[in-house]
Structures are given as structure tokens and as C-alpha cells.
DRENDO-1510 file (C-alpha; in Angstrom, 1 decimal, always signed):
<recs>
REC; n; res; u; v; w
REC; 1; MET; +17.1; -31.4; -4.2 .
REC; 2; ASP; +20.3; -29.8; -2.9 .
REC; 3; ASN; +19.2; -26.5; -4.5 .
REC; 4; LEU; +15.8; -26.6; -2.8 .
REC; 5; LEU; +17.5; -27.3; +0.6 .
REC; 6; SER; +19.9; -24.4; +0.0 .
REC; 7; GLY; +16.9; -22.1; -0.7 .
REC; 8; ILE; +15.0; -23.3; +2.4 .
REC; 9; ALA; +18.2; -22.7; +4.5 .
REC; 10; ILE; +18.4; -19.2; +3.1 .
REC; 11; ILE; +14.8; -18.4; +3.9 .
REC; 12; VAL; +15.1; -19.9; +7.4 .
REC; 13; SER; +18.3; -17.9; +8.0 .
REC; 14; LEU; +16.5; -14.7; +6.9 .
REC; 15; LEU; +13.5; -15.3; +9.2 .
REC; 16; ALA; +15.8; -16.1; +12.1 .
REC; 17; ALA; +17.7; -12.8; +11.5 .
REC; 18; ILE; +14.4; -10.9; +11.5 .
REC; 19; GLY; +13.3; -12.7; +14.6 .
REC; 20; PHE; +16.4; -11.4; +16.4 .
REC; 21; GLY; +15.3; -7.9; +15.7 .
REC; 22; ILE; +17.6; -7.1; +12.7 .
REC; 23; PRO; +15.9; -4.6; +10.3 .
REC; 24; VAL; +14.5; -6.4; +7.3 .
REC; 25; GLY; +16.7; -4.7; +4.7 .
REC; 26; ILE; +19.9; -5.3; +6.6 .
REC; 27; ALA; +18.9; -8.9; +7.3 .
REC; 28; MET; +18.3; -9.6; +3.6 .
REC; 29; ALA; +21.5; -8.0; +2.6 .
REC; 30; ALA; +23.5; -9.9; +5.3 .
REC; 31; VAL; +22.0; -13.3; +4.3 .
REC; 32; ALA; +22.7; -12.5; +0.7 .
REC; 33; PHE; +26.4; -11.6; +1.4 .
REC; 34; ALA; +26.9; -14.8; +3.4 .
REC; 35; GLY; +25.1; -17.0; +0.9 .
REC; 36; MET; +27.0; -15.7; -2.1 .
REC; 37; TYR; +30.3; -16.1; -0.3 .
REC; 38; LEU; +29.5; -19.7; +0.5 .
REC; 39; THR; +27.9; -20.7; -2.8 .
REC; 40; VAL; +29.5; -18.7; -5.6 .
REC; 41; GLY; +32.6; -17.2; -4.1 .
REC; 42; VAL; +34.2; -13.8; -3.4 .
REC; 43; PRO; +34.6; -12.5; -7.0 .
REC; 44; PHE; +30.9; -12.9; -7.8 .
REC; 45; LEU; +29.9; -11.4; -4.4 .
REC; 46; MET; +32.1; -8.3; -4.9 .
REC; 47; THR; +30.9; -7.8; -8.5 .
REC; 48; THR; +27.3; -8.1; -7.4 .
REC; 49; VAL; +27.7; -5.8; -4.4 .
REC; 50; GLY; +29.5; -3.3; -6.5 .
REC; 51; SER; +27.1; -3.1; -9.4 .
REC; 52; LEU; +23.6; -4.1; -8.3 .
REC; 53; PRO; +22.8; -1.4; -5.7 .
REC; 54; TYR; +24.0; +1.3; -8.0 .
REC; 55; ALA; +22.1; -0.1; -11.0 .
REC; 56; LEU; +19.0; -0.3; -8.9 .
REC; 57; SER; +19.1; +3.1; -7.3 .
REC; 58; SER; +20.0; +4.8; -10.6 .
REC; 59; ASP; +17.1; +3.2; -12.5 .
REC; 60; TYR; +15.0; +6.0; -13.9 .
REC; 61; ALA; +11.8; +4.1; -13.1 .
REC; 62; PHE; +12.5; +4.6; -9.4 .
REC; 63; VAL; +12.2; +8.4; -9.5 .
REC; 64; VAL; +8.5; +7.9; -9.1 .
REC; 65; VAL; +8.9; +6.7; -5.5 .
REC; 66; PRO; +10.3; +9.9; -3.9 .
REC; 67; MET; +8.1; +12.0; -6.1 .
REC; 68; PHE; +4.8; +10.3; -5.0 .
REC; 69; ILE; +6.0; +10.4; -1.3 .
REC; 70; PHE; +6.9; +14.1; -1.6 .
REC; 71; MET; +3.5; +14.9; -3.2 .
REC; 72; GLY; +1.6; +13.1; -0.4 .
REC; 73; SER; +3.7; +14.8; +2.3 .
REC; 74; LEU; +3.0; +18.3; +0.8 .
REC; 75; THR; -0.7; +17.7; +0.7 .
REC; 76; SER; -0.8; +16.8; +4.4 .
REC; 77; VAL; +1.3; +19.7; +5.6 .
REC; 78; SER; -0.5; +22.3; +3.4 .
REC; 79; GLY; -4.1; +21.4; +4.5 .
REC; 80; ILE; -5.3; +19.9; +1.2 .
REC; 81; THR; -6.3; +16.7; +2.9 .
REC; 82; GLN; -8.1; +18.4; +5.7 .
REC; 83; GLU; -10.3; +20.3; +3.2 .
REC; 84; LEU; -11.0; +17.0; +1.4 .
REC; 85; TYR; -12.2; +15.4; +4.7 .
REC; 86; SER; -14.2; +18.5; +5.6 .
REC; 87; ALA; -16.1; +18.3; +2.3 .
REC; 88; ALA; -16.7; +14.5; +2.7 .
REC; 89; HIS; -17.9; +15.1; +6.3 .
REC; 90; LYS; -20.5; +17.7; +5.2 .
REC; 91; TRP; -21.8; +15.7; +2.3 .
REC; 92; ASN; -22.3; +12.7; +4.6 .
REC; 93; SER; -23.9; +14.6; +7.4 .
REC; 94; GLY; -27.5; +13.6; +8.2 .
REC; 95; ILE; -26.6; +9.9; +7.6 .
REC; 96; LYS; -26.2; +7.5; +10.5 .
REC; 97; GLY; -22.5; +6.7; +10.7 .
REC; 98; GLY; -21.7; +9.6; +8.4 .
REC; 99; LEU; -18.2; +10.1; +9.8 .
REC; 100; TYR; -17.4; +6.5; +8.8 .
REC; 101; TYR; -18.5; +7.2; +5.3 .
REC; 102; ALA; -16.7; +10.5; +5.2 .
REC; 103; THR; -13.4; +8.8; +6.4 .
REC; 104; THR; -13.8; +6.1; +3.8 .
REC; 105; LEU; -14.6; +8.5; +1.0 .
REC; 106; ALA; -11.8; +11.0; +1.9 .
REC; 107; SER; -9.2; +8.1; +2.3 .
REC; 108; GLY; -10.2; +6.9; -1.1 .
REC; 109; GLY; -9.7; +10.4; -2.5 .
REC; 110; PHE; -6.4; +10.8; -0.6 .
REC; 111; GLY; -5.2; +7.5; -2.2 .
REC; 112; ALA; -5.4; +9.2; -5.6 .
REC; 113; ILE; -2.7; +11.7; -4.5 .
REC; 114; ASN; -0.7; +9.6; -2.0 .
REC; 115; GLY; +0.8; +6.2; -2.3 .
REC; 116; SER; +1.5; +5.4; +1.3 .
REC; 117; THR; -0.9; +3.5; +3.5 .
REC; 118; VAL; +1.0; +4.5; +6.7 .
REC; 119; VAL; +0.8; +8.2; +5.8 .
REC; 120; SER; -2.9; +7.9; +5.1 .
REC; 121; ALA; -3.7; +6.1; +8.4 .
REC; 122; THR; -1.6; +8.5; +10.4 .
REC; 123; LEU; -3.0; +11.6; +8.8 .
REC; 124; PHE; -6.7; +10.6; +9.1 .
REC; 125; THR; -6.2; +9.5; +12.7 .
REC; 126; ARG; -5.2; +13.1; +13.5 .
REC; 127; ILE; -8.0; +14.6; +11.3 .
REC; 128; ALA; -11.0; +12.2; +11.8 .
REC; 129; LEU; -10.5; +10.4; +15.1 .
REC; 130; PRO; -11.1; +13.6; +17.3 .
REC; 131; GLU; -14.3; +14.3; +15.4 .
REC; 132; MET; -15.5; +10.7; +15.8 .
REC; 133; LEU; -14.9; +10.6; +19.5 .
REC; 134; ARG; -16.4; +14.1; +20.0 .
REC; 135; TYR; -19.7; +12.8; +18.4 .
REC; 136; GLN; -19.5; +9.6; +20.6 .
REC; 137; TYR; -18.8; +7.1; +17.8 .
REC; 138; SER; -17.5; +3.7; +18.9 .
REC; 139; SER; -13.7; +4.2; +19.6 .
REC; 140; ALA; -13.0; +0.6; +18.4 .
REC; 141; ILE; -14.9; +0.9; +15.1 .
REC; 142; SER; -13.6; +4.4; +14.5 .
REC; 143; ALA; -10.0; +3.2; +14.9 .
REC; 144; GLY; -10.7; +0.2; +12.7 .
REC; 145; CYS; -12.3; +2.3; +10.0 .
REC; 146; ILE; -9.3; +4.7; +9.9 .
REC; 147; ALA; -6.7; +1.9; +9.8 .
REC; 148; ALA; -8.5; +0.0; +7.1 .
REC; 149; ALA; -9.4; +3.0; +4.9 .
REC; 150; GLY; -5.7; +3.9; +5.0 .
REC; 151; THR; -4.9; +0.8; +2.9 .
REC; 152; PHE; -6.8; +2.3; -0.1 .
REC; 153; ALA; -3.6; +4.1; -1.0 .
REC; 154; ALA; -2.0; +0.7; -1.8 .
REC; 155; LEU; -4.4; +0.0; -4.7 .
REC; 156; ILE; -5.8; +3.4; -5.9 .
REC; 157; PRO; -3.1; +5.0; -8.1 .
REC; 158; PRO; -0.5; +6.4; -7.5 .
REC; 159; SER; +0.5; +3.3; -5.4 .
REC; 160; LEU; +4.0; +2.8; -4.2 .
REC; 161; GLY; +3.3; -0.9; -3.7 .
REC; 162; MET; +2.3; -1.2; -7.3 .
REC; 163; VAL; +5.4; +0.6; -8.5 .
REC; 164; ILE; +7.7; -1.6; -6.3 .
REC; 165; TYR; +5.9; -4.7; -7.5 .
REC; 166; ALA; +6.3; -3.6; -11.1 .
REC; 167; ILE; +10.0; -3.0; -10.7 .
REC; 168; LEU; +10.6; -6.3; -8.9 .
REC; 169; THR; +8.8; -8.2; -11.7 .
REC; 170; GLU; +9.8; -6.0; -14.7 .
REC; 171; ALA; +6.1; -5.5; -15.4 .
REC; 172; SER; +4.6; -2.3; -16.8 .
REC; 173; ILE; +4.2; +0.3; -14.1 .
REC; 174; GLY; +1.5; +2.1; -16.0 .
REC; 175; ALA; -0.6; -1.0; -16.6 .
REC; 176; LEU; -0.3; -2.1; -12.9 .
REC; 177; LEU; -1.3; +1.4; -11.7 .
REC; 178; VAL; -4.3; +1.3; -14.0 .
REC; 179; GLY; -5.1; -2.2; -13.0 .
REC; 180; GLY; -5.4; -1.1; -9.3 .
REC; 181; LEU; -8.1; +1.5; -10.0 .
REC; 182; MET; -11.2; -0.7; -10.2 .
REC; 183; PRO; -10.2; -3.0; -7.4 .
REC; 184; GLY; -9.5; +0.1; -5.2 .
REC; 185; LEU; -13.0; +1.5; -6.0 .
REC; 186; LEU; -14.5; -1.9; -5.4 .
REC; 187; THR; -12.9; -1.9; -1.9 .
REC; 188; VAL; -14.4; +1.5; -1.2 .
REC; 189; ALA; -17.9; +0.3; -2.3 .
REC; 190; VAL; -17.6; -2.9; -0.1 .
REC; 191; TYR; -16.6; -0.7; +2.9 .
REC; 192; PHE; -19.7; +1.5; +2.3 .
REC; 193; VAL; -22.0; -1.6; +2.4 .
REC; 194; GLY; -20.1; -3.0; +5.4 .
REC; 195; ILE; -20.4; +0.2; +7.3 .
REC; 196; PHE; -24.1; +0.4; +6.5 .
REC; 197; ILE; -24.5; -3.1; +8.0 .
REC; 198; ILE; -22.4; -2.3; +11.1 .
REC; 199; VAL; -24.2; +0.8; +12.1 .
REC; 200; ARG; -27.6; -1.0; +11.9 .
REC; 201; VAL; -26.5; -4.2; +13.6 .
REC; 202; ASN; -24.4; -2.6; +16.3 .
REC; 203; LYS; -26.5; +0.3; +17.9 .
REC; 204; ASP; -23.4; +1.5; +19.8 .
REC; 205; ALA; -21.3; +1.9; +16.6 .
REC; 206; ALA; -22.6; +5.4; +15.8 .
REC; 207; PRO; -24.9; +7.9; +17.5 .
REC; 208; ALA; -28.2; +9.1; +16.3 .
REC; 209; ILE; -27.9; +11.8; +13.6 .
REC; 210; ALA; -26.7; +14.8; +15.5 .
REC; 211; GLU; -25.5; +17.3; +12.9 .
REC; 212; ARG; -26.8; +18.4; +9.5 .
REC; 213; TYR; -25.4; +20.9; +7.0 .
REC; 214; SER; -27.4; +22.9; +4.5 .
REC; 215; TRP; -27.1; +22.5; +0.8 .
REC; 216; ALA; -25.3; +25.8; +0.6 .
REC; 217; GLU; -22.7; +24.6; +3.1 .
REC; 218; LYS; -22.3; +21.4; +1.3 .
REC; 219; PHE; -21.7; +23.0; -2.1 .
REC; 220; GLY; -19.6; +25.7; -0.4 .
REC; 221; SER; -17.3; +22.9; +0.9 .
REC; 222; LEU; -16.5; +21.9; -2.6 .
REC; 223; LYS; -14.6; +25.1; -3.2 .
REC; 224; GLY; -11.9; +23.8; -0.8 .
REC; 225; ILE; -11.2; +20.6; -2.9 .
REC; 226; TRP; -10.0; +22.3; -6.1 .
REC; 227; ALA; -6.4; +21.6; -5.1 .
REC; 228; PHE; -7.1; +17.9; -4.7 .
REC; 229; MET; -9.0; +17.7; -8.0 .
REC; 230; THR; -6.1; +19.5; -9.8 .
REC; 231; LEU; -3.5; +17.1; -8.4 .
REC; 232; ALA; -5.7; +14.1; -9.2 .
REC; 233; PHE; -6.2; +15.4; -12.7 .
REC; 234; LEU; -2.5; +16.0; -13.2 .
REC; 235; VAL; -1.3; +12.6; -12.0 .
REC; 236; LEU; -4.1; +10.2; -12.9 .
REC; 237; GLY; -5.1; +12.1; -16.1 .
REC; 238; GLY; -1.5; +12.1; -17.2 .
REC; 239; ILE; -1.1; +8.3; -16.6 .
REC; 240; TYR; -4.5; +7.3; -18.0 .
REC; 241; SER; -4.3; +9.5; -21.1 .
REC; 242; GLY; -0.8; +8.2; -22.0 .
REC; 243; VAL; +0.6; +11.7; -22.1 .
REC; 244; MET; +3.0; +11.0; -19.3 .
REC; 245; PHE; +4.9; +7.9; -18.0 .
REC; 246; PRO; +4.3; +7.3; -14.3 .
REC; 247; SER; +7.7; +8.6; -13.4 .
REC; 248; ALA; +7.0; +11.9; -15.2 .
REC; 249; ALA; +3.5; +12.0; -13.6 .
REC; 250; GLY; +5.0; +11.7; -10.2 .
REC; 251; ALA; +7.4; +14.6; -10.8 .
REC; 252; VAL; +4.5; +16.7; -12.2 .
REC; 253; GLY; +2.3; +15.8; -9.3 .
REC; 254; ALA; +5.0; +16.8; -6.8 .
REC; 255; ALA; +5.7; +20.1; -8.6 .
REC; 256; GLY; +2.0; +20.7; -8.8 .
REC; 257; ALA; +1.6; +20.1; -5.0 .
REC; 258; LEU; +4.4; +22.4; -4.2 .
REC; 259; LEU; +3.1; +25.2; -6.5 .
REC; 260; ILE; -0.5; +24.9; -5.2 .
REC; 261; SER; +0.7; +24.9; -1.6 .
REC; 262; LEU; +2.7; +28.1; -2.2 .
REC; 263; LEU; -0.2; +29.8; -4.1 .
REC; 264; ARG; -2.6; +29.0; -1.3 .
REC; 265; GLY; -0.1; +30.5; +1.2 .
REC; 266; ARG; -0.5; +27.4; +3.4 .
REC; 267; LEU; +3.1; +26.2; +3.2 .
REC; 268; THR; +5.5; +27.4; +5.8 .
REC; 269; PHE; +9.3; +26.9; +5.8 .
REC; 270; ARG; +8.9; +24.4; +8.6 .
REC; 271; GLY; +6.2; +22.6; +6.8 .
REC; 272; LEU; +8.3; +22.3; +3.6 .
REC; 273; ASN; +11.3; +21.1; +5.7 .
REC; 274; ASP; +9.1; +18.5; +7.4 .
REC; 275; ALA; +7.7; +17.3; +4.0 .
REC; 276; VAL; +11.3; +17.0; +2.5 .
REC; 277; THR; +12.6; +15.3; +5.6 .
REC; 278; GLN; +9.8; +12.8; +5.7 .
REC; 279; SER; +10.1; +12.0; +2.0 .
REC; 280; VAL; +13.9; +11.5; +2.2 .
REC; 281; LEU; +13.7; +9.2; +5.3 .
REC; 282; THR; +10.8; +7.1; +3.8 .
REC; 283; THR; +12.6; +6.8; +0.4 .
REC; 284; ALA; +15.9; +5.8; +2.0 .
REC; 285; SER; +14.2; +3.1; +4.1 .
REC; 286; LEU; +12.4; +1.8; +1.1 .
REC; 287; PHE; +15.6; +1.7; -1.0 .
REC; 288; LEU; +17.4; -0.2; +1.8 .
REC; 289; ILE; +14.7; -2.8; +1.8 .
REC; 290; ILE; +14.5; -3.1; -2.0 .
REC; 291; ILE; +18.3; -3.3; -2.4 .
REC; 292; GLY; +18.5; -6.0; +0.3 .
REC; 293; GLY; +15.7; -7.9; -1.4 .
REC; 294; MET; +17.3; -7.7; -4.8 .
REC; 295; LEU; +20.5; -9.0; -3.4 .
REC; 296; LEU; +18.6; -11.9; -1.8 .
REC; 297; SER; +16.8; -12.5; -5.1 .
REC; 298; ARG; +20.1; -12.8; -6.9 .
REC; 299; LEU; +21.3; -15.3; -4.3 .
REC; 300; LEU; +18.2; -17.4; -4.7 .
REC; 301; LEU; +18.7; -17.3; -8.5 .
REC; 302; VAL; +22.3; -18.3; -8.6 .
REC; 303; SER; +21.8; -21.0; -6.0 .
REC; 304; GLY; +19.3; -22.7; -8.3 .
REC; 305; PHE; +16.4; -22.4; -5.9 .
REC; 306; ILE; +14.1; -20.4; -8.2 .
REC; 307; GLY; +14.7; -22.7; -11.1 .
REC; 308; ASP; +14.1; -25.8; -9.1 .
REC; 309; ILE; +11.0; -24.5; -7.3 .
REC; 310; SER; +9.4; -23.6; -10.7 .
REC; 311; SER; +10.3; -27.1; -12.0 .
REC; 312; LEU; +8.8; -28.7; -8.9 .
REC; 313; VAL; +5.5; -26.8; -9.4 .
REC; 314; GLU; +5.3; -27.9; -13.0 .
REC; 315; SER; +6.0; -31.5; -12.1 .
REC; 316; THR; +3.4; -31.6; -9.4 .
REC; 317; ASP; +0.7; -30.3; -11.7 .
REC; 318; LEU; -0.3; -27.5; -9.3 .
REC; 319; ASN; -3.1; -25.5; -10.8 .
REC; 320; VAL; -3.8; -21.8; -10.5 .
REC; 321; TRP; -6.3; -22.1; -7.7 .
REC; 322; GLN; -4.1; -24.3; -5.5 .
REC; 323; PHE; -1.2; -21.9; -6.1 .
REC; 324; LEU; -3.4; -19.0; -5.1 .
REC; 325; ALA; -4.5; -20.8; -1.9 .
REC; 326; ILE; -0.9; -21.4; -0.9 .
REC; 327; LEU; +0.0; -17.8; -1.7 .
REC; 328; ILE; -2.8; -16.5; +0.4 .
REC; 329; ALA; -1.8; -18.7; +3.3 .
REC; 330; ILE; +1.9; -17.6; +3.1 .
REC; 331; TYR; +0.9; -13.9; +2.9 .
REC; 332; LEU; -1.6; -14.1; +5.8 .
REC; 333; VAL; +1.1; -15.7; +8.1 .
REC; 334; LEU; +3.9; -13.4; +7.0 .
REC; 335; GLY; +1.5; -10.4; +7.3 .
REC; 336; MET; +1.2; -11.0; +11.0 .
REC; 337; PHE; +4.9; -10.4; +11.5 .
REC; 338; VAL; +6.4; -8.6; +8.5 .
REC; 339; GLU; +5.7; -5.1; +7.0 .
REC; 340; GLY; +4.2; -5.1; +3.5 .
REC; 341; VAL; +7.0; -3.9; +1.3 .
REC; 342; SER; +9.5; -6.2; +3.1 .
REC; 343; MET; +7.1; -9.1; +2.5 .
REC; 344; MET; +6.9; -8.3; -1.2 .
REC; 345; VAL; +10.6; -8.0; -1.6 .
REC; 346; MET; +11.1; -11.3; +0.3 .
REC; 347; THR; +8.6; -13.4; -1.6 .
REC; 348; ILE; +8.2; -12.0; -5.2 .
REC; 349; PRO; +11.6; -13.4; -6.4 .
REC; 350; PHE; +10.3; -17.0; -6.1 .
REC; 351; VAL; +6.5; -16.4; -6.3 .
REC; 352; HIS; +6.6; -14.5; -9.6 .
REC; 353; PRO; +8.4; -17.2; -11.6 .
REC; 354; VAL; +5.9; -19.8; -10.4 .
REC; 355; ALA; +3.0; -17.6; -11.3 .
REC; 356; THR; +4.5; -17.0; -14.7 .
REC; 357; SER; +4.9; -20.7; -15.3 .
REC; 358; LEU; +1.2; -21.2; -14.5 .
REC; 359; GLY; +0.2; -18.6; -17.0 .
REC; 360; ILE; -1.3; -16.2; -14.5 .
REC; 361; ASP; -1.9; -12.7; -15.8 .
REC; 362; PRO; +0.8; -10.4; -14.3 .
REC; 363; ILE; -1.6; -7.6; -13.7 .
REC; 364; TRP; -4.1; -9.8; -11.9 .
REC; 365; MET; -1.3; -11.3; -9.9 .
REC; 366; GLY; +0.0; -7.9; -8.9 .
REC; 367; VAL; -3.4; -6.8; -7.7 .
REC; 368; ILE; -3.9; -9.9; -5.6 .
REC; 369; VAL; -0.5; -9.5; -4.0 .
REC; 370; ILE; -1.1; -5.8; -3.2 .
REC; 371; LYS; -4.5; -6.7; -1.8 .
REC; 372; LEU; -2.8; -9.4; +0.4 .
REC; 373; VAL; -0.3; -6.8; +1.5 .
REC; 374; GLU; -3.2; -4.5; +2.4 .
REC; 375; ILE; -4.7; -7.2; +4.6 .
REC; 376; GLY; -1.2; -7.8; +6.1 .
REC; 377; ALA; -1.1; -4.1; +7.1 .
REC; 378; LEU; -4.3; -4.7; +9.2 .
REC; 379; THR; -3.5; -8.1; +10.7 .
REC; 380; PRO; -2.6; -8.4; +14.4 .
REC; 381; PRO; -0.1; -8.5; +16.0 .
REC; 382; VAL; +2.2; -6.5; +13.7 .
REC; 383; GLY; -0.2; -4.8; +11.2 .
REC; 384; ILE; +1.7; -1.6; +10.5 .
REC; 385; ASN; -1.5; +0.5; +10.0 .
REC; 386; LEU; -2.7; -0.6; +13.5 .
REC; 387; PHE; +0.5; +0.8; +15.1 .
REC; 388; ALA; +0.2; +3.9; +12.9 .
REC; 389; VAL; -3.3; +4.6; +14.3 .
REC; 390; THR; -2.5; +3.8; +17.9 .
REC; 391; GLY; +0.6; +5.9; +17.7 .
REC; 392; ALA; -1.1; +8.9; +16.2 .
REC; 393; SER; -4.1; +8.7; +18.5 .
REC; 394; GLU; -2.0; +10.1; +21.4 .
REC; 395; GLY; -3.2; +7.6; +23.9 .
REC; 396; ARG; -6.9; +7.7; +23.0 .
REC; 397; ILE; -6.7; +4.2; +21.3 .
REC; 398; ASN; -4.9; +1.2; +22.8 .
REC; 399; MET; -4.0; -2.0; +20.9 .
REC; 400; GLN; -6.8; -4.1; +22.5 .
REC; 401; THR; -9.4; -1.6; +21.3 .
REC; 402; MET; -7.6; -1.5; +17.9 .
REC; 403; PHE; -7.7; -5.3; +17.5 .
REC; 404; ARG; -11.5; -5.3; +18.3 .
REC; 405; GLY; -12.3; -2.6; +15.8 .
REC; 406; ILE; -10.3; -4.0; +12.9 .
REC; 407; LEU; -12.1; -7.4; +12.8 .
REC; 408; PRO; -15.2; -6.4; +10.8 .
REC; 409; PHE; -13.0; -4.6; +8.2 .
REC; 410; LEU; -10.8; -7.7; +7.8 .
REC; 411; VAL; -14.0; -9.5; +6.9 .
REC; 412; MET; -14.7; -6.9; +4.3 .
REC; 413; GLU; -11.2; -7.2; +2.9 .
REC; 414; ALA; -11.5; -11.0; +2.7 .
REC; 415; PHE; -14.8; -10.6; +0.8 .
REC; 416; THR; -13.2; -8.1; -1.6 .
REC; 417; LEU; -10.2; -10.4; -2.2 .
REC; 418; GLY; -12.7; -13.2; -3.0 .
REC; 419; LEU; -14.3; -11.0; -5.7 .
REC; 420; ILE; -11.0; -10.0; -7.2 .
REC; 421; ILE; -9.9; -13.7; -7.4 .
REC; 422; ALA; -13.3; -14.9; -8.7 .
REC; 423; PHE; -13.5; -12.2; -11.4 .
REC; 424; PRO; -10.1; -11.4; -12.8 .
REC; 425; LEU; -11.6; -8.9; -15.2 .
REC; 426; ILE; -12.0; -6.5; -12.3 .
REC; 427; SER; -8.2; -6.1; -12.4 .
REC; 428; THR; -7.4; -6.7; -16.1 .
REC; 429; TRP; -10.2; -5.1; -18.1 .
REC; 430; LEU; -9.1; -1.5; -17.8 .
REC; 431; PRO; -5.4; -2.1; -18.6 .
REC; 432; SER; -6.4; -4.3; -21.5 .
REC; 433; GLN; -8.5; -1.5; -23.0 .
REC; 434; MET; -5.8; +1.2; -22.4 .
REC; 435; TYR; -2.6; -0.7; -23.2 .
REC; 436; ASN; -3.6; -2.8; -26.2 .
</recs>
């Protein structure tokens, strides 16, 4: 009981620190320092602080993080993503709500070469939103579609969220990346059905068909996506075939993106500098959060909280469905106030042992957690994708409009989550076939 109270005090202290505006990574590290000092003493604290951050940051598995970020940054500054969207736009012309479908399709494709939801949402706000407003699409639904479609990058490989989850739980990075493919494609399919319903129920959601492209123009647009197809083949093909580990696939993808950008003559020195700077800053902020989270995890472990919470669950005969219901409630509440990676790092240290004790498949669990993180990125008032869209819209979208537009897409996400929970094979079948 004392250990449980200590763990609760640690969590409350962390939430209080975050509430005072302290950055999540620093808050977790500070609480961990204070907790170790009080519970296990200075020698253990100094040993942990001296060894854990270095061991974590020098882990070869983490090389995939900056590589995937750099690859995504290069595709955005060199115009590869714009050409992907242009092709999707032309192929969906002549369909009511065609730009919604194009944004969904292009975001799904972009997710295959970029692992960041924020980058995806920001980029497609700049590419798609002006077109949507020019053709008099609903500003609210347009903003909601862009923000929601940005989350595809969290499930469709390569996914930074999956990589971080795998490292936090010591699960197979490759199996988790493969496990996210079918749920990611399922989400795209649900969005297509949802958009079909929206544009027919809400007459103001999209205008009458105003633009059509010839078959020659449609097929001509496909010439512009060879760069995207090459990168997707390098990264996904390398992972799925087993030729490359995810860390190597990330490096090959980044090198491929750099080479393609140079060959196309689209990469300026300024663009390369922007891509490198963005990658370094994003990677550094992620590592700060992860190191802080691992220090906090070590504190929860040595304090006895994790062991006691697992024993408590076993003694109360909590079943899988009750556990998942509690997990969903926790993530939905946290998602309103805490960014996704921070939320994972804060919760996985005590959620994963409980899931393991209940015999939950780690791949299925990983997909559910990432899907909940996706929903958190869209949940007011602090959904990070909502801020990404409003910030990149340059004043054309305000938060009130954003909140209205995201609601139908949250319904779609809830429906998809229900399917993933009801049918675990959606997440586990492909990894079981490839990794047995």
C-alpha cells in the first residue's frame, strides 16, 4: 500500500509540474531526480543519471528516429509531397468532395515516407487548405480533414510513435511497424466512407463538381510521383522483405530522399539547411522527453509501484476488456492536455506490465495505444494537430472553426478504434505471417 501511495504521489507531482507550465521532459526528469533522492538515495541517483541517458541515446535502435524525421523533412522541402497531392487531386476530380478524398489519400501516402503527424498536418495545411477554400469547401470540415488525416503517419509505417513504443517496451520494432499497416489502411478506408456520408448529408460541406481533368492529365500526373514510389519501396520494401532492419531502412530512406532531391534539382542549400535544422530540433525534443520518461520509469520501478500495481490487477481479477476500457478513459483524458509522445512515455512504464500480466498481445496493444495517441492529437483543447493546422493556416482557420470541423472525424476514429479492439487480427495477422 505504501508503494502504491508513493507511485500516486509521483504521478500527482508530475501532473502538477506540467500544470505549472514546465516542459514535459524536464518535469519528468525533475520528479525522477527528487523521487530517487528521497527513496533510494544519492548513490543510486548519481549512477542512474550518469548511465541511463547515455545508454539510451547511444542505443543503435534509436538511429531510426532522426533518419525518418530527416527523410520526411526532405520530401516536404523538395516538392515530393506537393506532387503526390497534385496526383491525388486530379484522380479525385469529378467527385463531390474530391479534395477531401485527395487530402486523405495523399496523407496516407505521405505517412509511408514520414513518421510525424505534426509535420503531415502542417504540410497539408499549406498545400491543401488554399485549394479547398478556393473551391468554396467548408472551412471547418476542410481543417478537420487535414488535421485528422495527418494522424495517418502515426500508424502507417514508418511511424515514430511505433518506434518509440517498441523501444519503451523492448518489443520488435519491425513487427510493430508491420502491425500498423492494416489498421492504418483501415483508417483511410473509414475516412473515405465518412467523407462520402458527410458530403451528402451536409450540402455545404463541398460544392458541386466544379473541375474535371482528362484521362491524359490524370495519367500524366503519375509521372510526378516516381520519387514517392521509390522512397516507399526502399523503406517499406526493405522492412517487409526482411532485407533491412528498421534502423537501416531509415538511413537508406533518408539517403534516398537526399539523392532524389538532388537529382531532381529541387533542393536548395536553404532547403537542405531547413530540413537538417528541423530534424535536429525535433529529434532533440523527442530525446529529452524519452530520457525524462525513462528516468521516471526507473523511479516507479525502484519505488515498487509497478510491481504492486501489477499484483493489484491480478488480485482483482480484472479482465482484458475492463483493462482496455480503463486504458481508453485514461488516454482520452490525458489526450486533452498532454502531447502524444509525452503521454506514451508517462504511461507505458506501468501500463505495459499490466497488459503483459493479462496476456495481451504486445503488437495489438501497441496498435491500440498508437490509435489512442492519434485520437489525443485531435482532441480539444490541446490536440497538437489542431494547433498545427490553425498555426499553418495563417489566420484563415480559428480554433472555434477547428473544433467544429474535427468532431465528425473523431467519430470516425472512435469507430475505427472499435474495429481494432473487436478484431485483433487486423493488427496481429500480418506480423504473425512475416515474423513467425
